[in-house]
C-alpha positions as a Markdown table, in Angstrom:
| # | Residue | x | y | z |
|---|---|---|---|---|
| 1 | Met | -37.0 | 61.6 | 87.2 |
| 2 | Ala | -39.1 | 60.5 | 90.2 |
| 3 | Gly | -41.8 | 63.1 | 89.3 |
| 4 | Phe | -41.9 | 61.9 | 85.7 |
| 5 | Leu | -42.3 | 58.3 | 86.9 |
| 6 | Leu | -45.1 | 59.2 | 89.3 |
| 7 | Tyr | -46.9 | 61.2 | 86.6 |
| 8 | Ala | -46.6 | 58.3 | 84.1 |
| 9 | Leu | -47.9 | 55.9 | 86.7 |
| 10 | Ala | -50.8 | 58.2 | 87.4 |
| 11 | Leu | -51.7 | 58.5 | 83.8 |
| 12 | Ser | -51.6 | 54.7 | 83.3 |
| 13 | Ala | -54.3 | 54.3 | 86.0 |
| 14 | Pro | -57.7 | 53.4 | 84.7 |
| 15 | Thr | -59.7 | 56.5 | 84.1 |
| 16 | Asp | -62.9 | 55.0 | 82.8 |
| 17 | Tyr | -64.7 | 55.5 | 86.1 |
| 18 | Arg | -67.4 | 58.1 | 85.6 |
| 19 | Pro | -68.8 | 59.8 | 88.6 |
| 20 | His | -71.8 | 58.0 | 90.1 |
| 21 | Tyr | -74.3 | 60.7 | 89.0 |
| 22 | Ala | -73.2 | 60.2 | 85.3 |
| 23 | Val | -73.7 | 56.5 | 85.5 |
| 24 | Ala | -77.0 | 56.9 | 87.2 |
| 25 | Met | -78.3 | 59.3 | 84.7 |
| 26 | Gln | -77.3 | 57.1 | 81.7 |
| 27 | Asp | -80.5 | 55.0 | 81.7 |
| 28 | Gln | -83.1 | 55.9 | 84.3 |
| 29 | Ser | -85.4 | 53.1 | 83.1 |
| 30 | Ser | -83.4 | 50.4 | 84.8 |
| 31 | Ser | -82.6 | 52.0 | 88.2 |
| 32 | Gln | -81.7 | 48.6 | 89.8 |
| 33 | Asp | -79.1 | 47.9 | 87.2 |
| 34 | Asn | -77.7 | 51.4 | 87.5 |
| 35 | Thr | -77.4 | 51.0 | 91.3 |
| 36 | Met | -75.3 | 47.9 | 90.8 |
| 37 | Val | -73.1 | 49.7 | 88.2 |
| 38 | Val | -72.7 | 52.7 | 90.5 |
| 39 | Ala | -71.7 | 50.4 | 93.4 |
| 40 | Glu | -69.2 | 48.5 | 91.2 |
| 41 | Asn | -67.6 | 51.7 | 89.8 |
| 42 | Glu | -67.3 | 53.3 | 93.3 |
| 43 | Glu | -65.7 | 50.1 | 94.7 |
| 44 | Arg | -63.2 | 49.9 | 91.8 |
| 45 | Gly | -62.5 | 53.6 | 92.0 |
| 46 | Lys | -61.9 | 53.4 | 95.8 |
| 47 | Ser | -59.4 | 50.5 | 95.4 |
| 48 | Asp | -57.5 | 52.2 | 92.6 |
| 49 | Thr | -57.4 | 55.4 | 94.7 |
| 50 | Val | -56.0 | 53.5 | 97.7 |
| 51 | Val | -53.3 | 51.9 | 95.5 |
| 52 | Leu | -52.4 | 55.4 | 94.2 |
| 53 | Leu | -52.4 | 56.8 | 97.7 |
| 54 | Val | -49.9 | 54.1 | 98.7 |
| 55 | Val | -47.7 | 54.8 | 95.7 |
| 56 | Phe | -47.8 | 58.6 | 96.0 |
| 57 | Val | -47.1 | 58.5 | 99.8 |
| 58 | Ser | -44.3 | 56.0 | 99.3 |
| 59 | Ala | -42.7 | 58.1 | 96.6 |
| 60 | Gly | -43.0 | 61.3 | 98.7 |
| 61 | Leu | -41.5 | 59.6 | 101.7 |
| 62 | Leu | -38.7 | 58.2 | 99.5 |
| 63 | Leu | -37.9 | 61.8 | 98.2 |
| 64 | Thr | -37.9 | 63.0 | 101.8 |
| 65 | Val | -35.6 | 60.2 | 103.1 |
| 66 | Leu | -33.2 | 60.6 | 100.1 |
| 67 | Ser | -32.9 | 64.3 | 100.8 |
| 68 | Ile | -31.9 | 64.0 | 104.4 |
| 69 | Pro | -28.2 | 62.8 | 103.8 |
| 70 | Met | -27.9 | 65.6 | 101.2 |
| 71 | Val | -29.0 | 68.2 | 103.8 |
| 72 | Phe | -26.5 | 67.0 | 106.3 |
| 73 | Arg | -23.7 | 66.9 | 103.8 |
| 74 | Lys | -23.1 | 63.2 | 104.1 |
| 75 | Ile | -22.9 | 62.4 | 100.4 |
| 76 | Pro | -19.4 | 62.9 | 98.9 |
| 77 | Pro | -19.1 | 63.8 | 95.2 |
| 78 | Asn | -20.2 | 60.9 | 93.0 |
| 79 | Tyr | -21.9 | 60.1 | 89.7 |
| 80 | Trp | -24.9 | 58.4 | 91.2 |
| 81 | Tyr | -26.6 | 60.4 | 94.0 |
| 82 | Gly | -27.0 | 64.1 | 94.5 |
| 83 | Phe | -27.1 | 67.3 | 92.5 |
| 84 | Arg | -24.7 | 66.1 | 89.8 |
| 85 | Val | -23.6 | 68.7 | 87.3 |
| 86 | Arg | -20.2 | 69.6 | 86.0 |
| 87 | Ala | -19.7 | 72.4 | 88.5 |
| 88 | Thr | -20.6 | 70.3 | 91.5 |
| 89 | Leu | -18.5 | 67.4 | 90.4 |
| 90 | Glu | -15.4 | 69.5 | 89.9 |
| 91 | Ser | -15.3 | 71.0 | 93.3 |
| 92 | Glu | -16.1 | 69.8 | 96.8 |
| 93 | Glu | -16.5 | 73.5 | 97.8 |
| 94 | Val | -19.5 | 73.6 | 95.4 |
| 95 | Trp | -20.7 | 70.1 | 95.8 |
| 96 | Tyr | -21.6 | 70.2 | 99.5 |
| 97 | Pro | -23.5 | 73.6 | 99.6 |
| 98 | Ala | -25.3 | 72.8 | 96.4 |
| 99 | Asn | -26.4 | 69.4 | 97.6 |
| 100 | Glu | -27.5 | 70.8 | 100.9 |
| 101 | Tyr | -29.6 | 73.4 | 99.1 |
| 102 | Ala | -31.1 | 70.8 | 96.7 |
| 103 | Gly | -31.7 | 68.4 | 99.6 |
| 104 | Lys | -33.7 | 71.0 | 101.6 |
| 105 | Arg | -35.9 | 71.6 | 98.6 |
| 106 | Leu | -36.4 | 67.9 | 97.8 |
| 107 | Phe | -37.4 | 67.4 | 101.4 |
| 108 | Trp | -40.3 | 69.9 | 100.9 |
| 109 | Val | -41.3 | 68.4 | 97.6 |
| 110 | Gly | -41.6 | 65.0 | 99.3 |
| 111 | Ile | -43.7 | 66.5 | 102.1 |
| 112 | Ala | -45.9 | 68.3 | 99.5 |
| 113 | Ala | -46.3 | 65.0 | 97.6 |
| 114 | Val | -47.5 | 63.2 | 100.8 |
| 115 | Ala | -49.8 | 66.1 | 101.8 |
| 116 | Ser | -51.4 | 66.4 | 98.4 |
| 117 | Ala | -51.8 | 62.6 | 98.2 |
| 118 | Phe | -53.7 | 62.6 | 101.5 |
| 119 | Ala | -55.7 | 65.7 | 100.7 |
| 120 | Gly | -56.8 | 64.4 | 97.3 |
| 121 | Phe | -57.6 | 61.0 | 98.8 |
| 122 | Leu | -59.9 | 62.7 | 101.4 |
| 123 | Leu | -61.8 | 64.7 | 98.8 |
| 124 | Pro | -64.8 | 62.5 | 97.9 |
| 125 | Val | -65.6 | 64.2 | 94.6 |
| 126 | Leu | -62.4 | 63.4 | 92.8 |
| 127 | Thr | -62.2 | 60.6 | 90.2 |
| 128 | Val | -59.2 | 58.4 | 90.0 |
| 129 | Gly | -57.8 | 60.3 | 87.0 |
| 130 | Val | -58.3 | 63.7 | 88.6 |
| 131 | Tyr | -56.7 | 62.5 | 91.8 |
| 132 | Ala | -53.7 | 61.1 | 90.0 |
| 133 | Ser | -53.3 | 64.2 | 87.9 |
| 134 | Leu | -53.5 | 66.5 | 91.0 |
| 135 | Val | -50.7 | 64.7 | 92.9 |
| 136 | Gly | -48.7 | 64.3 | 89.7 |
| 137 | Val | -48.9 | 68.1 | 89.0 |
| 138 | Val | -47.9 | 68.9 | 92.5 |
| 139 | Val | -44.8 | 66.7 | 92.3 |
| 140 | Val | -43.7 | 67.7 | 88.8 |
| 141 | Val | -44.2 | 71.4 | 89.5 |
| 142 | Gly | -42.3 | 71.0 | 92.8 |
| 143 | Leu | -39.4 | 69.2 | 91.0 |
| 144 | Val | -39.2 | 71.8 | 88.2 |
| 145 | Val | -39.2 | 74.7 | 90.7 |
| 146 | Thr | -36.6 | 72.9 | 92.8 |
| 147 | Leu | -34.4 | 72.3 | 89.7 |
| 148 | Ala | -34.6 | 75.9 | 88.6 |
| 149 | Gln | -33.8 | 77.2 | 92.1 |
| 150 | Cys | -30.8 | 74.8 | 92.4 |
| 151 | Phe | -29.3 | 76.1 | 89.1 |
| 152 | Leu | -29.8 | 79.7 | 90.2 |
| 153 | Tyr | -28.1 | 78.9 | 93.5 |
| 154 | Leu | -25.3 | 77.1 | 91.7 |
| 155 | Arg | -24.6 | 80.3 | 89.7 |
| 156 | Arg | -24.0 | 82.1 | 93.0 |
| 157 | Leu | -21.7 | 79.3 | 94.2 |
| 158 | Ser | -19.6 | 78.7 | 91.2 |
| 159 | Pro | -16.5 | 80.8 | 90.8 |
| 160 | Arg | -16.5 | 83.1 | 87.8 |
| 161 | Lys | -13.9 | 82.1 | 85.2 |
């Protein structure tokens, strides 16, 4: 869910900022006007990228912080927080190991989100849209892989009936 929200937020970011060379080449006859447009676009692009950096780092840290109680088995079976599927809710013997496993993976997805947010921010050639998409893909792929791994692990934990 968090990955979907991050990706949706990233897609809603303004993407009309063209790279400075595209704006500069648009009309070479008025180079002074183009210089002003380039400066305005770069300034808007930087501020949007900074906002996205804060959002992505915050979301990654939130994933990381939320995973820690799961890793240390501090979350009892409930309907609000944790890896909640029928098999985990029916048995505490399945709940705690499954949530520990899921928590460890969520921790690393959060770390990957923070790392990709900073790495993308430091690359000067990325536009706002490409930056948002890059981090969004890292988070969504990380969450999908985590979910698949958790269900595979759950198969090993659940008693065969």
